[in-house]
C-alpha positions as CSV (number, residue, x, y, z in Angstrom):
1,X,128.2,95.0,200.7
2,X,126.6,95.0,204.0
3,X,128.9,94.6,207.4
4,X,127.8,95.0,211.0
5,X,128.7,97.8,213.2
6,X,130.0,97.1,216.3
7,X,130.4,99.2,219.7
8,X,133.6,98.7,221.9
9,X,132.5,95.5,223.8
10,X,131.6,93.7,220.6
11,X,128.2,94.1,221.0
12,X,126.3,94.9,217.4
13,X,125.2,97.8,217.2
14,X,123.5,98.5,213.3
15,X,124.2,97.6,210.0
16,X,126.0,99.7,207.5
17,X,125.8,99.3,204.1
18,X,129.2,99.9,202.0
19,X,130.1,101.3,198.4
20,X,130.7,98.4,196.4
21,X,132.7,100.3,194.1
22,X,135.1,101.2,197.1
23,X,134.7,98.1,199.4
24,X,134.2,95.0,196.8
25,X,135.8,95.7,193.4
26,X,138.0,92.8,191.8
27,X,141.5,93.3,193.2
28,X,144.1,94.6,190.7
29,X,147.2,92.1,191.6
30,X,149.6,94.3,190.0
31,X,148.4,97.6,190.4
32,X,148.9,96.1,194.2
33,X,152.1,95.1,194.2
34,X,153.4,98.2,192.1
35,X,151.7,100.9,194.9
36,X,153.6,98.2,197.7
37,X,156.8,98.4,196.2
38,X,156.8,102.4,195.3
39,X,156.5,102.6,199.0
40,X,159.3,100.2,200.2
41,X,161.2,102.3,197.6
42,X,160.3,105.3,199.2
43,X,161.8,104.5,202.3
44,X,165.4,103.9,200.8
45,X,168.3,106.2,201.6
46,X,170.1,105.6,197.8
47,X,173.5,106.6,199.9
48,X,175.4,103.6,198.9
49,X,178.4,104.0,196.9
50,X,181.4,101.8,195.4
51,X,184.6,103.4,194.5
52,X,185.6,103.5,191.0
53,X,189.3,102.8,189.7
54,X,189.9,106.6,190.0
55,X,188.4,106.8,193.1
56,X,190.9,104.5,195.2
57,X,193.9,106.0,197.0
58,X,197.2,104.3,194.9
59,X,198.1,103.0,191.8
60,X,199.5,106.1,190.1
61,X,202.8,103.9,188.7
62,X,202.9,100.8,186.3
63,X,203.7,97.9,188.4
64,X,205.9,96.6,186.0
65,X,206.9,97.3,182.3
66,X,204.3,96.6,179.4
67,X,207.0,93.5,177.6
68,X,210.0,90.9,179.0
69,X,208.3,90.1,182.1
70,X,206.2,86.8,181.1
71,X,203.3,88.2,182.9
72,X,200.4,89.9,182.0
73,X,200.3,93.6,181.3
74,X,199.1,96.1,184.1
75,X,198.4,99.6,184.1
76,X,197.6,100.3,187.6
77,X,197.2,97.9,191.0
78,X,194.0,99.8,191.7
79,X,192.2,98.3,188.5
80,X,189.3,96.3,189.5
81,X,191.1,92.8,188.8
82,X,193.3,93.6,191.9
83,X,192.6,93.4,195.2
84,X,192.3,96.6,196.7
85,X,191.5,97.7,193.3
86,X,188.6,99.6,192.5
87,X,185.0,98.3,191.7
88,X,184.0,98.0,188.3
89,X,180.1,98.3,187.9
90,X,179.2,99.0,191.3
91,X,176.7,100.7,193.3
92,X,176.4,104.8,193.2
93,X,173.9,106.8,195.0
94,X,170.4,107.1,193.3
95,X,166.6,107.5,194.0
96,X,164.5,104.9,194.1
97,X,161.3,106.5,193.8
98,X,159.2,105.8,190.3
99,X,155.7,107.6,189.3
100,X,152.5,106.8,189.2
101,X,149.2,107.9,187.7
102,X,146.4,108.7,189.8
103,X,144.0,106.1,188.5
104,X,146.2,103.5,189.6
105,X,147.0,105.1,193.1
106,X,143.3,104.8,193.5
107,X,142.5,101.4,192.0
108,X,145.2,100.3,194.6
109,X,143.7,101.6,197.5
110,X,140.6,100.2,196.2
111,X,141.4,96.9,195.9
112,X,143.7,96.8,199.4
113,X,140.4,97.7,201.2
114,X,138.0,95.2,199.4
115,X,140.9,92.7,200.2
116,X,140.3,93.2,203.6
117,X,136.4,93.9,203.5
118,X,135.9,90.7,201.5
119,X,138.5,88.4,203.6
120,X,136.5,89.3,206.9
121,X,139.2,91.7,208.0
122,X,137.6,94.6,208.5
123,X,136.1,95.7,211.8
124,X,133.9,99.0,211.9
125,X,133.1,100.3,215.0
126,X,130.3,103.2,215.8
127,X,133.4,105.2,217.3
128,X,137.0,104.2,219.0
129,X,137.3,106.1,222.5
130,X,140.0,105.6,225.0
131,X,139.2,106.7,228.5
132,X,142.8,107.4,228.9
133,X,146.0,107.4,226.4
134,X,147.4,103.9,228.9
135,X,148.6,101.4,226.6
136,X,146.1,99.0,229.2
137,X,142.9,100.2,227.6
138,X,143.6,100.2,224.0
139,X,144.8,96.6,225.2
140,X,141.4,95.5,226.5
141,X,139.9,96.9,223.6
142,X,142.1,94.4,221.8
143,X,141.0,92.0,224.1
144,X,137.1,92.8,224.0
145,X,136.9,92.9,220.0
146,X,138.7,89.6,220.3
147,X,141.6,90.7,217.4
148,X,144.8,88.9,216.9
149,X,147.8,89.6,215.0
150,X,148.8,93.0,213.5
151,X,146.0,95.7,214.1
152,X,145.9,99.2,212.3
153,X,143.2,101.6,213.8
154,X,141.8,104.1,211.5
155,X,140.2,107.2,212.9
156,X,138.3,110.2,211.1
157,X,139.8,112.5,214.1
158,X,143.2,112.9,215.4
159,X,142.7,110.6,218.7
160,X,145.7,111.3,220.5
161,X,144.8,108.8,223.3
162,X,144.8,106.3,220.9
163,X,148.1,107.0,219.4
164,X,150.0,107.4,222.4
165,X,148.1,104.0,223.5
166,X,149.6,101.8,220.8
167,X,153.0,103.6,220.3
168,X,154.4,101.3,222.6
169,X,152.8,98.3,221.1
170,X,154.5,96.3,218.2
171,X,151.5,94.9,216.7
172,X,149.1,97.7,216.9
173,X,148.9,100.7,214.9
174,X,146.9,103.8,214.8
175,X,146.8,106.4,211.3
176,X,143.9,108.9,210.2
177,X,141.4,108.1,207.7
178,X,143.1,110.7,205.4
179,X,146.7,109.3,205.8
180,X,145.5,105.4,205.0
181,X,147.5,104.0,202.2
182,X,148.4,100.9,200.7
183,X,151.3,99.1,202.8
184,X,149.7,99.8,206.0
185,X,146.6,98.3,205.1
186,X,148.0,95.0,203.5
187,X,150.6,94.5,206.4
188,X,147.8,94.0,209.0
189,X,145.9,91.3,210.2
190,X,142.8,93.4,210.6
191,X,142.3,96.8,210.0
192,X,139.5,98.9,212.8
193,X,137.9,101.6,212.0
194,X,135.2,104.2,213.1
195,X,132.6,104.7,211.1
196,X,133.1,108.6,210.6
197,X,136.4,106.9,208.9
198,X,134.2,104.5,206.5
199,X,132.4,107.9,205.6
200,X,135.3,110.2,205.0
201,X,137.0,107.5,202.7
202,X,134.1,106.7,200.5
203,X,134.0,110.0,199.9
204,X,137.0,110.4,198.8
205,X,137.3,107.0,196.7
206,X,133.4,106.7,195.4
């Protein structure tokens, strides 16, 4: 697959041939969904808790005698059917994460990258450099490139200026190539990478 590499002013620099085994595979929706669920589950604290009938205070004595009242037998006013009673089968603290093997992780990442490339949602720049860490600089870059929606910048190096410039924007984010992940890719409308980041990703995934 060939793609045009642009400059920061949206002018064509040259063509780049992408590795088809990374950028042009048939996306595996099942593995993509599994990986997204894994990442979302990892953000859950899992600290939810309800009290069972043994943990609710009160209800130490039998509310009325077993027979002779005409009412249903009851052993405690903290049983689940009572108002203020314990919760039956309620939630308890738990870990929502699960395991996924390395092949599935790689396939999910390749699938996400391929979807971006195939849907023309991938922009490659020769380099991503800002004059300062001011937000107006990254806004100018986005305007010059004609980008809209949620934008994910991926660079090969740390690029502190870019990170600081995008930090105040709710629609632009920056990560390094080594931190690239399925959730960020799928969540973005446009992915902007520098050429060095593309090569670094290919080295790991090819």
